C-alpha positions as CSV (number, residue, x, y, z in Angstrom):
1,X,-51.2,-2.3,75.3
2,X,-47.8,-3.1,73.9
3,X,-46.9,-1.4,70.6
4,X,-46.3,-4.8,68.9
5,X,-49.6,-6.1,70.2
6,X,-51.4,-3.1,68.6
7,X,-49.6,-3.6,65.3
8,X,-50.4,-7.3,65.2
9,X,-54.1,-6.5,66.1
10,X,-54.2,-3.9,63.3
11,X,-52.7,-6.3,60.8
12,X,-55.1,-9.1,61.8
13,X,-58.0,-6.7,61.4
14,X,-56.8,-5.8,57.9
15,X,-56.2,-9.4,57.0
16,X,-59.6,-10.5,58.3
17,X,-61.3,-7.7,56.4
18,X,-60.2,-9.4,53.2
19,X,-63.5,-11.3,53.5
20,X,-65.1,-8.1,52.2
21,X,-62.3,-7.4,49.7
22,X,-62.5,-7.0,46.0
23,X,-62.4,-10.1,43.8
24,X,-58.8,-9.2,42.8
25,X,-57.7,-8.9,46.4
26,X,-59.3,-12.3,47.2
27,X,-57.6,-13.8,44.2
28,X,-54.2,-12.3,45.1
29,X,-54.4,-13.4,48.7
30,X,-56.0,-16.8,48.1
31,X,-52.8,-18.7,48.5
32,X,-49.1,-18.1,48.8
33,X,-48.6,-19.3,45.2
34,X,-51.3,-16.8,43.9
35,X,-49.7,-14.0,45.9
36,X,-46.2,-14.8,44.5
37,X,-47.5,-15.2,40.9
38,X,-49.2,-11.8,41.1
39,X,-46.2,-10.1,42.5
40,X,-43.8,-11.7,40.0
41,X,-46.0,-10.4,37.2
42,X,-46.2,-7.0,38.7
43,X,-42.4,-6.8,39.4
44,X,-41.7,-7.6,35.7
45,X,-44.3,-5.2,34.6
46,X,-42.8,-2.3,36.6
47,X,-39.4,-3.1,35.0
48,X,-41.1,-3.0,31.6
49,X,-39.9,-6.5,31.2
50,X,-41.6,-9.7,29.9
51,X,-43.3,-12.1,32.3
52,X,-44.0,-15.4,30.5
53,X,-45.2,-18.6,32.1
54,X,-41.7,-20.1,31.8
55,X,-40.1,-17.1,33.6
56,X,-42.6,-17.2,36.4
57,X,-42.0,-20.9,36.8
58,X,-38.3,-20.3,37.0
59,X,-38.6,-17.6,39.6
60,X,-41.1,-19.2,42.0
61,X,-39.6,-21.9,44.2
62,X,-41.1,-25.4,43.6
63,X,-42.2,-25.6,47.3
64,X,-44.6,-22.6,46.7
65,X,-46.1,-23.9,43.5
66,X,-45.6,-26.5,40.8
67,X,-45.9,-25.7,37.1
68,X,-49.4,-27.0,37.2
69,X,-50.4,-24.8,40.1
70,X,-48.8,-21.7,38.5
71,X,-50.7,-22.6,35.2
72,X,-54.0,-22.9,37.1
73,X,-53.4,-19.5,38.8
74,X,-52.6,-17.8,35.5
75,X,-55.6,-19.4,33.8
76,X,-57.9,-18.3,36.6
77,X,-56.4,-14.7,36.5
78,X,-56.8,-14.5,32.8
79,X,-60.4,-15.8,33.0
80,X,-61.3,-13.2,35.5
81,X,-59.5,-10.5,33.5
82,X,-57.1,-9.7,36.3
83,X,-54.3,-10.6,33.9
84,X,-53.9,-10.1,30.2
85,X,-51.8,-11.7,27.5
86,X,-49.5,-9.6,25.5
87,X,-47.7,-11.1,22.5
88,X,-43.9,-10.9,22.8
89,X,-42.3,-8.4,20.4
90,X,-39.2,-10.5,20.2
91,X,-40.7,-14.0,19.8
92,X,-44.3,-14.1,18.5
93,X,-44.8,-17.6,19.9
94,X,-44.4,-16.3,23.5
95,X,-47.4,-14.8,25.3
96,X,-46.3,-12.5,28.1
97,X,-48.6,-11.9,31.0
98,X,-49.4,-8.6,32.6
99,X,-51.8,-7.3,35.3
100,X,-54.7,-5.4,33.8
101,X,-54.2,-1.6,34.4
102,X,-57.1,-1.3,36.8
103,X,-55.8,-4.0,39.0
104,X,-52.3,-2.8,38.8
105,X,-53.5,0.3,40.7
106,X,-54.3,-2.0,43.7
107,X,-50.7,-3.4,43.5
108,X,-49.5,0.3,43.5
109,X,-51.5,0.8,46.7
110,X,-50.2,-2.5,48.2
111,X,-46.6,-1.4,47.6
112,X,-47.2,2.0,49.2
113,X,-48.8,0.3,52.2
114,X,-45.8,-2.0,52.7
115,X,-43.0,0.5,52.0
116,X,-40.6,0.3,54.9
117,X,-41.9,-3.0,56.1
118,X,-39.7,-5.1,53.9
119,X,-36.4,-3.3,54.4
120,X,-33.8,-6.0,53.7
121,X,-31.2,-4.4,55.9
122,X,-33.5,-4.5,58.9
123,X,-34.7,-8.0,58.1
124,X,-31.1,-9.4,57.9
125,X,-30.1,-7.8,61.2
126,X,-33.2,-8.9,62.9
127,X,-32.9,-12.5,61.8
128,X,-29.2,-12.6,62.9
129,X,-30.2,-11.3,66.3
130,X,-33.0,-13.7,66.7
131,X,-30.8,-16.7,65.7
132,X,-28.1,-15.7,68.1
133,X,-30.6,-15.6,71.0
134,X,-32.0,-19.1,70.2
């Protein structure tokens, strides 16, 4: 078996196992938009920065999710207690969104699992090599 074939098979096994995943994992992987919203919130939270609805909408490309889609994802995440609202210290009218601490631990695990996979230097070189061969 080719090494790439084995890696793909392992990845597919992991991906298909999401059927038995926790509710948070199912939520996070339910769509590209949900995945991006969750990671946008986590990224801001790791920087000790604010993540409001408006900031999330500015960061996520429109082709991945409209404002209404993002609002629906946030509403669902808040309803399930995956996300929490935290009042802005700077502007009391703004409700910042964070991932609940218990679920943030899963994001920590996800980051550790994917460390090295998303190396930008490797990605750029690989894409240039692929494009030059096409």
